[in-house]
N, C-alpha and C positions, 0 to 999 in steps of 0.2 A: 517515576515522578508522580503519576496519578495515585499510586498506592501511598506514597509518602504524604502527599497533600491531603488525601482522605484521612490518614491517621492524624495528621496535625489538626484537622478540623474536629475530628472526634475527641482528641485530647483537649482541645480548647473548650468544647461543650462540657466535658467532664470537669475541667478546671473551674468553670463557672458554676456548675451544678453542686459540687461538693460543699463549698462554703454556704450555699443557700440551704442545704439540708442540715449541715452541722456547723453552724457559725462559731467555731472555737479555734484557738490558736494552734491546737494540735494538727489542724488541717494543713498547716504549712509543710509538714512532713510529706503528705501525699501530693501536694503541689510540686514539691521538689522531685518526687518520683515521676510525676507526669512529664516534667522537663527532661528527666533522664530517658523516658520512652521516646520523646520527640528528638532528642539528640541521637539516640540509637537508630531512629529512622533515617536521619540525615547521613549517619555513618553507612547504613546499608545502601543508600543511594550512591555514595562515593565508591563503594567497592563492587556494586552490582555490574554484571556483564552477562551477555548471552551465554548460556551453557552453565556448567557447574562452577561454583565459587566457594572455596572453603571458608574464606573470610566472611562471606555473606551467611553461610550456614552457622558459623560460630556466633554471629550477631543475632540470628534468629533464636538460637539456643539461649543467648543472653536475655533476649526478650522474655522468653518463657520462664527462665529462672528468676528474673526480676519480678515478673507478675506473680509467681508462686510466693516469693518472699513478701510481696505487698499483701497478699491475701492471708498468709499464715503468721508472719513475724509481727508481734505487737508493735504498735506505734511508740517509739521512745519518748515522744513529747506528751503522751497521754498520761494522766495521773491515775488511771484505772489499773488496778493490779488483778486482772482477770486471768483465769486459766487459758492455756493455749487453745483448748477445745472451743472456747467462746469465740475465737477468731472466725471459726467456721459458721457461726450463727449469723454473721453479717452478710452471708451470701455474696462474698466477693468474687466467687468463681465466675460469675456472669461477665466480668470484665475480660476474661480470656476470649470471649466472642468478638470483642472489638479488634483484637490482634488477628483473629481468624478471618474476620470479614475483610479487613484491609489487605490481608495477605492474598486474597483471591485476585486482587488487581495486579499482582506482580509475580507471584511464584508459580512454578510448575505444579501440575496436579499431584504429582508424587510428593512434592514438598508439603502440600496441604495435608495429605494423609500422614506424613511424618510429624507435622505440627499436632495433629489430633492424637496420635499414639504417644508422642513424647509428653504432651500435657497430661494425659491420663497416667502415664508412668510416674511423672513428677508428683502428681496429686496423691497417688497411692503411697509413694515412698515417704512423703512428708506426713501423710496420715498415719503411717506405721510408726514413724519416729515419735509423733505426738502421743500416740497410743502407748508406746513403750515408756515414754517419760512420765505419763500419768498426770495426775493433778492432786489437788488438795482434797483428801477424803472427807474432811469435815464438811465441805460444801455439799458433797454427795449425801452425807447423813442428814444434813439440814433439809435438803430437798425432799428426801424420803419421809422425813418427819412432818414436813409442812403439807405434803400432798397425799399422804396415805389416808385411807386405804386404797386410793386409785394408783396402782403400781405403774400403769402405762403413762399417766400424766406425770408422775414423779420422775420417771425415766426421761421423759421429754424435757422436763424442767431442770434436770441435773446439769450444772455448769460444766462438769467433767465428761459428759456424754458426747461422743463424737458423731452420734447419729449416722452410723455407717451406712444405713440403707439410703440416706439422702446423698451422702458422699459418692456412693456407687452410682446412683442415678445421674449425678452431675457429670461424672467422667464418661459413663456409657453414652449419654445423650450427646456429649460434646464430640465423642468419637464418631457417632452416627452422623452428626451435622457436618463434621469435617470430611467424612467419606462422601456424603451427598454433594457437598460443594466441590470436592475434587472431581467427581463425575461431571458436574456442570462446567467446571473450568476446562476439563479435557474436551468436552463436546464443543465448548466455545473456541478452544484452540484449533480444533479440526475445522470449524466453520471459518475461523479467521484465515487459516492456511488455504482453504478452498477459495475464500474471497481473494486472497493474494494471488492465487493461481489464475483466477479470472482476470484480475487487473493486469497480470503479466501477459495473458493472452490478448487483452485489449491493447497493451503496449506493443506487442508484436504486430498486431493488425495495423497499429498506427504507423508502423514503418512502411506500410505499403499503401494504405488508404488514407484519405482525408478524414478529419475528425467526424464529419457528419456521416460519412460512409461507415466508419467504425461503429457509430451509434446505431445505424441501421442494421449492421451485421450482428451486433450484440443483442438485439431484441427480436431476431428471427432465428428459427431453427433450420440450420443447414442450408442457407440460401445459396451457398457457393457450389453445392453439389448438383444443383439442377442444371443439366446441360441444356443450353438453349442458344438460339440465334437472335441477335438484336443489333440494331444500328448503334455504332459507337464512333467517336472521334479518336483518332490515334495520332500521337505526337512522338516523333523521333528527334532526339538531340544528339549531336556529335561534335566533338572538338575537331576543327579542321587542322590537319598537319600535326596531329599529336605524336605520331610515330617519330617524326623528325625532331620534334621538341624533346621527346623523352630520350633520344639517342645520346644527347650531350649532357645529360644530368644524372645525378645519383638516384637510386631507387627511392630513398627517403624523400627527396625533393619532388619526384614524380608523384608519389603517393600523396604527399601534402597538397600538391596542386589539384589532384583528382578529388580529394576529400572536400577541398574548398569549393570546387566547381559543382560537385554533386550536392553539397549542402545548399547552395544557392538555388539550384534547379529544383531540388526536392521541395524546398520551402514554397516555391511558386506553384508547383503541382498541387500541393495540399491547399494552398491559399485559394486556388481557383476550383476546388472541388473535384480534383482529378485523382486517379489511382496510379501509384507508382508500380508499373508492371515488373520492370527489372532494370538493373544496371547493365550496361553493355560495354565494359571496359572504360573507354573515355567518353561514353555517352549513356543515354538511358531511353527507355520507352515508357510513355505514360498514356493512359486511356481516360477518356471522359464519357460517362454513361455506363460505367461498370462499378460495382455489380448491379446498380440500379440506375436506370435511365432517367433523365430529366428533360425539361423543355429547352434547356440552354446548353447542351453538351458541346456543340460545335462552337458556339459563341464563347464558352468558357475556355475551350482549347485554344482558340485564336488569341483570346486575351492573355492566356497563360504564356503563349509563345512570345507575345509582345513584352510581357513583364520579364521573361527570361532574358530577352535581348537587352532590356534596360538594366537588368541586374548584372549581366556580363559587362556592359559598358561602365557601370559604376565600379565593378571589380577591376577592370582594366585601368581605370583612373588611379586606383590604389596601387596596382602593380607598377604602373609607370612612375608614380611618385617614389616607389621603393626601388626603382632601378631594374625592374623585372620586365620581360617582354610581354606584350599584350596577348590575350587568348582570343581566338576567333572560333565561333561555334556556328554550326548550321542547324536549321530547324525545318522539319518536314511534317505536313499535316494532310490527313485524308479522312473522309467520312464515308462510312458504308457498313454493310452487314459483316458481323464476325461471330464466331462460335465461342461461347463462354462456358467454362466449367472446370472442375478439378481434374488434374491429370496426375498420374503416379499411383503407386501401390501403398508403400508404408510412408514415404515422405510425399505428401500431397502439395501441389502447387496450383494456384488459381491461374488459368491460362486464357488468353485471348488470342485466337488463331484465325487464319483465313487470308483471303486475298487482300482485304483492306489493310491488314498489318503489313504485308509485303509491299503494297503500293506506297504506303506512308514512308517506309524505309527507303525506297528507291527515289521518292520525291525529295527526301532529305539529301540524298547523294547528288541530286540535280542542282543543288545550291552551288556546287563547285564550278561547273561549266558556265552557269549563269552569273557567277560572281555576286551572289546575293546572300543575305542572312537567312531569309525565310522563304519557303516555297510551299504553297497549299494548292490542292486540287480544286478543280471547278465544282466537284461534288460538295466539298467542304464549304466553299464560298456560297454556293446556292443554299446550303442548309443554314449558314450564318444569316443570310438575308431573310430567310423565312422566320428564323428565331428572333431577329432584331426588328422585323416588321418594316415600318417606314424609315427607320433610322439607318442611314447608309454610312454613318460615321465609322463603324467597325471595319469597312472595306474601302473607304474613300481613298486611302493612300496606296492601295495595292495596284500593281501593274499586271495586265493580262498578257500572257504568252500563249499563243495557240500552236497546235500541232507540235508539241514537244515529244521527243522520243524518250521513252522510259525503258531503262534496261530491264530485259526479261519480259516485256509486254509487246505484243504484236501491234496493237493499236496505239496511235499517238494520243496524247492527252493535252488538254488546256490546263495550264497552271497559272497561279497568281503569285507574285513575288513582292517582297518588301526589301528594297535595296539597303 
């Protein structure tokens, strides 16, 4: 589309320029030919596709053949009866560069080289034909008589002289320009593919990290490979009773439900500046403060869990209206030190591991016996209070439960719940 628009603009400029240079009726012929070039560009747009297209190649050849005819064939509306060699005196070959320039916006670099070589071949073939046909010898004799004894000047002024040295220069320079442009287009194509690869990598990162984290990762060299320990907030989400739910339904319905659930949960993770660590079947693990810590990681994690609960409630309203059973999810939160870094050899994965992750998972499991939607450790709530300052709104509706037994831990913990 860009190539076609560029050609149309160029043809429009030429269409205005020609009658200003030569305000005669015979110019209508060239205006009609310009319309033909515009129409051929539209046809190329209609048949163009990624990869090779024989129809497009034929239209490119038609372009070059038409341009050759414009430059060589006399204007039928002109009253001048000049020799064919005089057509070359008008330096019409320069218009081939318009086709070449606009072609750089659409064609493959090999096609540009083909345009250069094809144009040169057409130019020399027509030159040979005109040379064989010859011209009116009386005009040559008149030029020799008028400009003798300067033989060089007489040769230059001979209407039948094709000036082969100029014609050869035109073709050779055109081939050189086409070759140089093909190198430029090839390099541009490599840069474009490299940029596309980078965008694909950013898209892949966006599946795991929030947009602001992706921006941070894209502007730093290998930030994930630095193995380090830092405080993070960990959020575990799990659908309660999903095994029983899935037992009575088809695999397609189960997957559809999981996709809808994960889509809603993932959106909230990214909206609150979190990192989607992994999907865990009917649940997921998200972290806040990875790979770059902030001053509101715990606050963001708690806000994210609240938003997830609201999202599940809205989804259940839709499911109930559609005659489907509601989905209940449990949310567990913990804050503490964790180890961050890449793991794996060939297939790398950014991992957050440590006791903080285990505690968050087990706190989420505690929502079943406590019959609540959300459970958070005292460490996370204490961090939320520090991050929120004097604002107690973030934890005002939470209920404190002391001395709770956590599976796998020897010491009991204080947890806060949201019914």
